[in-house]
C-alpha positions as CSV (number, residue, x, y, z in Angstrom):
1,M,0.8,-8.6,42.9
2,S,-1.8,-6.0,42.6
3,G,-2.2,-4.1,39.5
4,L,-1.1,-0.9,41.4
5,S,1.8,-2.5,42.9
6,R,2.8,-4.3,39.4
7,C,2.7,-1.1,37.9
8,A,4.9,0.7,40.6
9,F,7.4,-2.5,40.0
10,V,7.4,-1.8,36.2
11,S,8.0,1.9,36.7
12,F,10.8,1.2,39.2
13,A,12.2,-1.2,36.6
14,G,11.8,1.4,34.3
15,I,13.8,4.0,35.9
16,V,16.7,1.5,37.0
17,A,16.8,0.6,33.4
18,Y,17.1,4.1,32.1
19,A,19.7,4.8,34.6
20,N,21.6,1.6,33.4
21,G,20.9,2.7,29.4
22,S,18.9,-0.4,29.0
23,V,15.2,0.8,28.2
24,G,15.3,-1.4,25.2
25,D,16.4,-4.4,27.1
26,L,13.6,-3.7,29.6
27,F,11.2,-3.9,26.5
28,A,12.7,-7.2,25.4
29,Q,12.1,-8.7,28.8
30,T,8.4,-7.8,28.7
31,Y,7.6,-8.0,25.0
32,P,5.2,-8.9,23.4
33,V,2.2,-8.5,26.0
34,R,-0.8,-8.5,23.5
35,P,-1.3,-10.0,19.9
36,V,1.5,-9.4,16.9
37,R,0.0,-8.5,13.7
38,I,1.8,-9.3,10.2
39,V,0.5,-6.7,7.4
40,V,0.4,-8.3,4.1
41,G,0.1,-6.4,0.9
42,F,-1.9,-9.1,-1.4
43,A,-4.8,-11.0,-1.3
44,P,-5.7,-13.9,0.8
45,G,-4.8,-17.1,-0.7
46,G,-1.6,-15.8,-2.9
47,G,1.7,-17.1,-2.0
48,A,2.6,-13.7,0.3
49,D,-0.6,-14.4,2.2
50,T,0.2,-18.2,2.5
51,T,3.5,-17.6,3.5
52,A,2.5,-15.3,6.0
53,R,-0.1,-17.4,7.7
54,M,2.1,-20.3,8.1
55,I,4.7,-18.3,10.1
56,A,1.8,-16.7,12.1
57,Q,0.7,-20.2,12.9
58,R,3.9,-21.1,14.6
59,L,5.2,-18.0,15.9
60,P,3.1,-17.7,18.9
61,E,5.0,-21.1,20.4
62,Q,8.1,-18.7,20.4
63,L,6.5,-15.1,21.7
64,G,3.6,-16.8,23.8
65,Q,0.9,-14.3,22.2
66,P,-1.4,-14.6,19.0
67,V,0.0,-13.8,15.8
68,V,-2.6,-12.5,13.3
69,V,-2.5,-11.7,9.5
70,E,-4.0,-8.5,8.4
71,N,-4.3,-8.2,4.3
72,R,-4.0,-4.5,3.1
73,T,-4.2,-4.9,-0.6
74,G,-3.7,-2.6,-3.5
75,A,-0.9,-0.4,-5.0
76,S,1.3,-3.8,-5.5
77,G,2.2,-3.8,-1.9
78,A,2.6,-0.2,-1.3
79,I,-0.7,0.3,0.8
80,A,0.7,-2.3,3.2
81,N,4.3,-0.9,3.3
82,E,2.9,2.3,4.3
83,R,0.6,0.9,6.9
84,V,3.9,-0.5,8.8
85,A,5.9,2.2,8.1
86,T,3.9,4.5,9.9
87,S,2.8,2.2,12.9
88,P,4.3,2.7,16.2
89,P,7.7,1.2,16.7
90,D,6.9,-1.4,19.2
91,G,7.3,-4.3,17.5
92,Y,3.5,-5.2,17.2
93,T,3.2,-4.6,13.7
94,L,5.2,-6.5,11.4
95,L,5.4,-6.4,7.5
96,L,5.3,-9.7,5.2
97,M,7.2,-8.0,2.3
98,T,7.9,-9.7,-1.3
99,A,10.9,-9.3,-3.7
100,S,8.4,-7.5,-6.1
101,E,8.0,-4.5,-3.0
102,A,11.6,-3.8,-3.6
103,I,10.9,-2.7,-6.9
104,L,8.4,-0.2,-6.0
105,P,11.1,2.7,-5.3
106,A,12.1,2.5,-9.2
107,L,8.8,2.7,-10.4
108,R,7.2,5.5,-8.4
109,K,7.3,8.1,-5.9
110,L,6.1,6.5,-2.6
111,P,4.9,8.1,0.6
112,Y,7.6,6.2,2.7
113,D,11.3,5.5,2.4
114,L,11.8,1.7,2.2
115,E,15.3,1.8,3.6
116,R,14.5,4.6,6.2
117,D,11.4,4.1,7.6
118,L,11.2,-0.1,7.5
119,A,13.7,-2.2,9.6
120,A,14.6,-5.6,8.5
121,V,13.9,-8.5,10.9
122,S,14.7,-11.7,8.8
123,L,14.6,-13.2,5.4
124,V,12.1,-16.0,5.8
125,A,12.1,-18.0,2.4
126,M,13.4,-18.0,-1.1
127,S,11.9,-19.2,-4.4
128,T,13.2,-18.9,-8.1
129,F,11.6,-17.6,-11.1
130,V,11.1,-20.6,-13.6
131,V,11.4,-20.1,-17.4
132,V,8.5,-22.0,-18.9
133,V,7.3,-22.4,-22.4
134,H,3.8,-23.7,-23.7
135,P,4.2,-27.1,-25.3
136,S,3.5,-25.8,-28.5
137,V,7.0,-24.1,-28.6
138,P,9.7,-26.6,-29.7
139,A,12.4,-25.8,-27.7
140,R,13.4,-28.4,-24.9
141,S,16.2,-25.9,-23.9
142,V,17.1,-22.5,-23.3
143,K,19.9,-22.7,-26.1
144,E,17.0,-23.7,-28.7
145,L,14.7,-21.1,-27.3
146,I,17.2,-18.2,-27.9
147,A,17.7,-19.7,-31.3
148,I,14.2,-19.7,-32.2
149,A,14.0,-16.2,-30.4
150,R,16.9,-14.9,-32.8
151,S,15.4,-16.5,-35.9
152,Q,12.0,-14.7,-35.3
153,P,12.6,-11.5,-33.6
154,G,9.5,-9.9,-31.9
155,K,7.4,-13.3,-32.5
156,L,7.8,-14.9,-29.2
157,S,6.0,-13.2,-26.0
158,Y,6.2,-13.6,-22.4
159,G,3.7,-12.4,-19.6
160,S,3.9,-11.3,-16.0
161,A,1.6,-10.0,-13.5
162,G,2.2,-6.3,-14.4
163,V,4.5,-3.9,-15.5
164,G,7.7,-3.6,-13.3
165,G,7.2,-6.6,-11.3
166,G,9.7,-9.4,-10.9
167,A,8.7,-11.5,-13.9
168,H,8.4,-8.4,-16.0
169,L,12.4,-7.6,-15.1
170,A,13.6,-11.3,-15.0
171,G,12.1,-11.0,-18.6
172,A,14.0,-7.7,-19.6
173,L,17.3,-9.5,-18.1
174,F,17.0,-12.4,-20.1
175,N,16.3,-10.3,-23.5
176,L,19.6,-8.5,-22.5
177,M,21.8,-11.2,-21.7
178,A,20.7,-13.3,-24.7
179,G,20.3,-10.6,-27.1
180,V,17.0,-11.2,-28.3
181,N,13.3,-9.4,-28.6
182,I,10.9,-11.5,-26.6
183,V,8.0,-9.3,-26.3
184,H,6.5,-8.6,-22.9
185,V,2.7,-9.0,-22.5
186,P,1.7,-7.5,-19.0
187,Y,-1.6,-8.8,-17.3
188,K,-3.8,-7.6,-14.4
189,G,-2.3,-10.3,-12.1
190,G,-0.3,-13.2,-11.6
191,A,-3.3,-15.8,-12.0
192,E,-4.1,-14.4,-15.6
193,S,-0.7,-14.4,-16.8
194,V,-0.2,-18.0,-15.8
195,V,-3.6,-19.2,-17.6
196,A,-2.6,-17.2,-20.8
197,T,0.7,-19.3,-20.5
198,A,-1.3,-22.7,-20.1
199,S,-3.5,-21.8,-22.8
200,G,-1.1,-21.0,-25.4
201,Q,-2.1,-17.3,-25.4
202,I,1.4,-16.6,-25.0
203,E,4.4,-18.7,-25.5
204,M,6.4,-18.4,-22.3
205,N,6.8,-17.1,-18.5
206,F,8.8,-16.7,-15.9
207,L,7.0,-18.0,-13.0
208,T,7.5,-18.5,-9.4
209,T,7.7,-22.4,-8.3
210,P,4.5,-22.0,-6.4
211,A,2.6,-20.6,-9.4
212,L,4.0,-23.3,-11.6
213,L,3.7,-26.7,-9.5
214,P,-0.2,-27.4,-10.4
215,F,0.8,-26.8,-14.3
216,L,3.6,-29.5,-14.2
217,E,1.3,-32.5,-13.7
218,G,0.3,-33.6,-17.6
219,G,2.8,-31.3,-19.1
220,R,0.6,-28.3,-19.5
221,L,3.7,-26.3,-19.1
222,R,7.6,-26.9,-19.8
223,P,10.1,-25.6,-17.5
224,L,13.5,-25.1,-19.2
225,A,15.6,-23.1,-16.5
226,V,15.4,-21.6,-13.0
227,T,16.4,-18.0,-12.6
228,T,18.6,-18.6,-9.4
229,G,22.3,-19.4,-8.9
230,E,21.6,-22.8,-7.8
231,R,18.9,-25.2,-9.0
232,A,15.7,-25.4,-6.9
233,S,15.4,-28.5,-4.6
234,I,11.8,-29.1,-5.6
235,M,13.0,-29.5,-9.2
236,P,16.5,-30.6,-9.3
237,W,16.5,-31.9,-12.7
238,V,15.7,-28.4,-14.4
239,P,19.2,-26.4,-15.0
240,T,19.7,-22.7,-14.2
241,L,20.1,-20.2,-16.6
242,N,23.9,-19.6,-15.8
243,E,24.1,-23.4,-16.6
244,S,22.4,-22.8,-19.7
245,G,24.6,-20.4,-21.1
246,L,23.4,-17.0,-19.4
247,T,26.5,-16.7,-17.0
248,G,25.6,-14.8,-13.9
249,F,22.1,-14.6,-14.4
250,N,20.4,-14.8,-10.8
251,R,17.1,-13.5,-10.0
252,A,15.1,-14.8,-7.2
253,S,11.7,-14.3,-5.2
254,W,11.8,-14.0,-1.6
255,Y,9.6,-13.2,1.6
256,G,10.8,-11.4,4.7
257,L,9.6,-9.8,7.8
258,L,10.2,-6.3,8.5
259,S,9.3,-3.7,11.4
260,P,8.6,0.1,11.6
261,A,12.0,1.7,12.0
262,G,13.0,2.9,15.5
263,V,11.9,-0.7,17.3
264,P,14.4,-1.5,20.0
265,K,17.2,-3.6,18.5
266,E,16.5,-5.8,21.6
267,I,13.0,-6.7,20.2
268,I,14.2,-7.0,16.8
269,A,16.6,-9.6,18.3
270,R,13.8,-11.3,19.8
271,L,11.7,-11.5,16.8
272,N,14.5,-12.6,14.6
273,S,15.6,-15.6,16.8
274,A,12.0,-16.4,17.2
275,V,11.5,-16.6,13.1
276,E,15.0,-18.5,13.0
277,K,13.5,-21.3,15.1
278,V,10.1,-21.5,13.4
279,V,11.2,-21.6,9.9
280,N,14.0,-24.1,10.5
281,T,11.8,-26.6,12.2
282,A,11.3,-30.0,10.0
283,E,7.4,-29.3,9.8
284,M,7.9,-25.8,8.5
285,K,10.6,-26.9,6.1
286,E,8.4,-29.3,4.7
287,A,5.6,-27.2,4.4
288,F,7.4,-24.4,2.4
289,S,8.8,-27.2,0.4
290,R,5.2,-28.3,-0.5
291,Q,4.8,-24.6,-1.8
292,G,7.9,-24.8,-3.9
293,L,9.9,-22.3,-1.4
294,E,13.4,-22.9,0.3
295,P,13.4,-21.7,4.1
296,S,16.1,-19.2,4.6
297,T,16.8,-17.1,7.4
298,T,19.1,-14.2,8.1
299,T,20.4,-11.8,10.5
300,P,18.5,-8.3,10.4
301,E,22.0,-6.9,9.2
302,Q,22.1,-9.3,6.2
303,F,18.3,-9.1,5.1
304,A,18.7,-5.0,5.2
305,A,21.6,-5.6,3.0
306,L,19.9,-7.9,0.4
307,I,17.1,-5.2,0.2
308,R,19.5,-2.5,-0.4
309,R,21.3,-4.6,-3.2
310,E,17.7,-5.3,-4.6
311,I,17.0,-1.5,-4.6
312,T,19.8,-0.6,-6.6
313,E,19.7,-3.6,-9.2
314,N,16.0,-3.1,-9.7
315,A,16.3,0.5,-10.3
316,K,19.0,-0.3,-13.2
317,L,16.5,-3.0,-14.7
318,V,13.5,-0.8,-14.6
319,K,15.4,1.8,-16.5
320,L,16.6,-0.9,-18.8
321,A,13.1,-2.2,-19.7
322,G,11.4,1.1,-19.7
323,A,8.8,0.3,-17.3
324,K,6.3,3.3,-16.5
325,D,5.2,4.8,-13.3
326,K,1.8,3.4,-12.5
């Protein structure tokens, strides 16, 4: 078929589709016809970037087009969020969002509305924060840690990648539920926070499993509990905080894909199906497990509901922690 004939065919199909009220379905049938871009708000080599590249490597098998990763760093992910929120709603620009980006609306005024300007596609993977202590801390359990903190108010400290981040808020919730005062020490990034804990500059931290794994060997850091409602499959011997006396404690780290608002629902459905097939392959499950991640896919509606809950809960924790706008 010549280029002119093909254009005429598509145009005629478009007229018929419009008449039948199924323009979105027409887009879904032809989508994608060019590369798809996944925007990440953090630097190459980090957890978000690694997760995005793992997905991008396998999505072409389902979409039939290349998938590339674009790093738009800065402002704790807000720059990448805005980049996608203001992109054309055609399904060719996606966002790999982290749980920490659901904290941003509570910290500052943003040039986009997370719920209004972005549309959920699917959750991709989940991870837990792990309560860890330096070996110099004699606590072998959360109960022992709480006892030490209560006997020496303000002496223990925990690190984070910055004010208002996931680890900061997990620590604030821990202080509240345990009735202790463990001092928060913010660093300029996650790597600095991990090194400070491993070297004994601070006594404890709330680390994601990918950040912790290199420090488990040789006992450089001691895990006491995980913050999610269930134990992590990668370290099933470590109890949950809920099991350790802090009933109802449940904070998770997660990654998910979003698109600009307004992308036809048929394209969202196509992307959701592709992500589900990729993430739930045996190869991807094994690759995620090596990173300390639990594969976890959802419907767009379920992921959108998760984001809404997180925004609400984070606003309460930010107020509790006294986190300042950046």
